[in-house]
C-alpha positions, 0 to 999 in steps of 0.5 A, spaced: 923 537 390 918 531 387 913 529 392 914 522 391 921 522 393 924 522 400 932 524 399 937 519 402 944 520 403 948 518 397 951 511 397 958 510 393 958 504 389 965 501 387 967 499 380 966 492 382 959 493 385 956 496 378 950 492 376 948 491 369 941 488 370 935 491 367 929 494 370 922 496 367 918 501 371 911 502 369 907 508 372 902 513 369 905 519 372 911 522 369 914 524 375 914 517 378 918 515 372 923 520 372 924 519 379 925 512 379 929 512 373 934 517 375 935 513 382 936 507 378 940 509 372 945 512 377 946 505 380 948 503 373 941 499 372 939 499 365 932 502 365 926 501 361 919 505 362 912 504 360 906 509 362 900 504 361 899 496 362 899 495 355 905 498 353 908 494 359 906 488 357 909 489 350 915 491 353 916 485 357 915 480 352 919 484 346 925 484 351 924 481 358 927 485 364 930 482 370 925 485 374 919 490 374 916 496 378 909 496 377 904 501 379 897 499 382 893 505 380 893 506 372 887 507 367 885 501 363 889 496 366 891 496 373 897 493 376 893 487 378 891 485 371 898 487 368 901 482 373 896 477 372 897 477 364 905 477 365 904 471 370 900 467 365 905 468 359 910 463 359 915 468 356 914 473 362 911 469 368 918 468 371 920 476 371 919 478 379 914 484 380 914 489 385 908 493 386 908 500 387 903 504 392 902 511 395 900 510 402 894 514 401 892 508 396 887 502 397 892 497 397 890 490 397 897 486 400 894 479 399 891 480 392 898 483 390 901 476 392 896 472 390 897 475 382 904 474 383 907 480 386 913 478 390 914 485 394 911 492 394 914 499 395 910 505 398 910 512 396 913 517 398 920 513 395 925 512 400 932 511 396 935 506 400 929 502 401 927 501 394 935 499 392 935 494 398 928 491 395 930 491 388 937 488 390 934 483 394 930 480 389 935 481 383 940 477 388 934 471 389 933 471 381 941 470 380 941 464 386 935 461 383 938 461 376 944 458 379 940 453 382 937 451 376 944 450 373 946 446 378 940 442 378 941 441 370 948 439 372 945 434 377 940 431 372 946 430 367 950 426 373 944 422 375 944 420 367 951 418 367 950 414 373 944 410 370 949 409 364 954 406 369 949 402 372 947 399 365 954 398 364 955 394 370 949 390 369 952 388 362 959 386 365 956 382 371 957 376 367 964 377 366 966 380 373 969 374 376 973 373 369 976 380 368 978 382 375 984 386 372 980 390 367 975 391 373 980 393 377 983 398 372 976 401 372 975 402 379 981 405 381 980 411 376 973 412 379 973 418 384 966 415 387 967 409 392 965 403 389 965 396 391 962 389 390 959 384 395 956 377 396 951 375 401 953 371 407 947 366 408 945 362 414 946 355 412 939 353 415 934 358 414 938 361 407 937 368 410 942 374 409 947 375 415 952 379 412 956 381 406 963 379 404 967 384 400 969 382 393 972 388 390 973 395 393 977 401 389 982 405 393 976 411 394 972 405 398 978 403 402 980 410 404 973 410 408 976 404 412 983 407 412 986 400 409 989 398 403 984 395 398 987 388 398 986 388 406 978 388 405 978 383 400 974 377 403 972 381 410 966 381 413 965 389 415 959 391 411 954 390 417 958 393 422 960 399 418 952 400 416 950 399 423 954 405 425 951 410 419 944 407 419 942 400 421 936 400 417 940 401 411 942 394 411 935 391 410 935 395 404 941 392 401 938 385 403 932 387 399 936 389 393 939 382 393 932 378 394 928 382 389 933 385 384 930 392 385 936 397 385 937 402 390 938 409 389 938 413 395 941 420 398 944 418 405 945 424 410 950 423 417 956 425 420 962 423 418 969 424 421 965 430 425 963 433 419 956 433 416 956 430 410 951 428 404 952 422 400 948 419 394 948 411 393 946 407 388 946 399 389 945 394 383 944 386 384 950 382 382 949 375 382 948 373 390 950 380 392 950 387 389 955 392 387 955 399 390 957 406 388 957 412 393 958 419 391 960 425 396 954 430 394 956 435 400 957 441 397 951 441 392 947 439 398 950 445 402 948 450 396 941 447 395 940 449 403 943 456 402 939 458 396 933 455 399 934 459 405 935 465 401 928 465 398 924 464 404 928 469 409 928 476 410 935 478 409 935 484 414 932 481 420 933 473 419 926 472 420 921 469 414 919 474 408 912 476 406 912 471 401 913 465 406 908 468 410 903 468 405 905 461 403 905 458 410 898 462 412 895 458 407 897 451 409 895 452 416 889 455 414 887 448 410 890 444 416 887 447 422 880 447 417 881 440 417 882 439 424 877 444 426 882 447 430 883 455 432 888 459 428 890 465 431 894 471 427 898 477 430 900 483 426 904 488 430 909 494 428 913 499 432 910 505 434 912 512 431 918 508 427 918 513 421 920 519 426 925 514 429 928 513 422 928 520 421 931 522 428 936 516 429 938 514 421 936 508 417 942 504 420 939 505 427 933 503 424 935 497 421 939 495 428 932 496 431 928 492 427 934 486 428 933 487 435 926 487 435 925 481 431 930 477 435 926 478 441 920 476 438 924 470 435 926 468 443 918 468 445 915 465 438 919 458 440 914 453 438 916 449 432 909 450 429 909 457 430 911 462 424 914 469 425 915 473 419 917 480 417 910 483 414 913 489 411 917 495 413 917 495 421 911 491 421 911 483 423 906 478 423 906 471 427 902 465 425 899 461 431 896 454 429 892 450 434 892 457 439 885 460 442 884 467 442 887 468 450 893 464 448 894 468 442 893 474 446 898 472 452 903 471 446 902 478 444 902 481 451 909 477 452 912 480 446 910 487 447 912 487 454 919 484 452 920 489 447 918 495 452 923 492 457 929 492 452 929 500 453 931 502 446 931 510 446 926 513 442 926 521 443 921 522 438 916 517 441 910 521 443 908 516 449 915 513 451 922 515 452 923 508 449 921 503 443 914 501 444 910 496 440 902 495 438 899 489 436 892 486 433 890 479 435 885 475 431 882 468 431 878 463 427 876 456 426 877 456 418 871 453 415 867 454 408 863 460 411 869 464 412 875 466 408 882 467 410 882 474 408 877 475 414 882 473 419 887 478 416 882 484 416 880 482 423 888 482 425 889 489 421 883 492 424 885 490 431 892 493 430 889 499 427 885 500 434 891 499 438 894 505 434 888 509 435 887 508 442 894 510 444 899 505 442 903 500 446 898 495 447 894 489 444 887 489 442 883 483 440 879 483 433 872 480 432 872 473 434 871 469 428 869 462 431 
């Protein structure tokens, strides 16, 4: 049995689930290449192998794979340098890279993400973990490509709308003389279209409302009326005030300045959350407006955005999001000269738990722990992420050391109170938690890495001192 592979129960894959994505494995150890290659080929992935950094770069350029598994410790070019070169090349910069590191290796997690890595896997390999991480990243890549296609489609739609605006401007002079022609155009459109004229105060000349001149059937449906029933009516201001009152003044600005309005509007329509894209163009002493329902596209964008930031198992943020937010909060707290606290924590004796109860139970345990932590970390400014495996991290902006310690202790006590059975724990009959806390006021004299290292060291101290406790790192204020 290979020392770098821990066997797991086989997972059956139906013909509908067969995969065809290509994966490049880069490792200078033939045993690792063989184990990973066999594991992935069984799951119907196309596998390419490289034994060193230079070969990996050439392979990636000649036939770009969908994903790269990259060992860190290699002769000549190490994994960090290989990843940096790949990300610097337009041909390979978008290929996701998952780093591979042995538990005994010195592994700089921050550096791995800084050079462009999106995840990491530690040896010995756990088959289900390897396949899950690969599957998750390939899914994100698919969704990213889908979003890019949707954005390209949107770009074409916007261009189409702008062409319509230009066409309507050209038709402005003949609008009132060609009602029959205009009506035929309006009636064939799937967008809501209307032409309105300003109703002004005789004394001041200020616009008080807008009178409907022409509306198409789609617009009339919004009011549950026939188009002819709306002609000449003063309904616009009352209708807009029910949606967003400030929009009325934006339409006035279109008439008074001649500058077009191009805006997305979000609101609840008939008990449904909806998004609309609105374009308004000056037309005489009024304007024409086109409104398109973009709800399905917006829902897809929100869904894809969530997939890119959330850990698929626990529902909290993923390591990539953690790295991004930590940098943002470091800069923000530095500008405000406010303390930034970080908690790094994990489940005690989790590997024996997985070995004894099985990985399905381990996943349920991680979900329950993440849920408990989410109920405690409730400030809108706080940030909870899965840091890797059974490890979690919490960012607490504007929080002094004692406040962060109190949050950590609350988490530890609440998780212990769950009383999740753990027969293989050496300190309790239930799941317990160890936490490390570090606090810093960001300045030019200290680094973000020092905050992470302090929290990591505190967690290590908590583990070494008997687990099921919170330890404070060196105060870096």
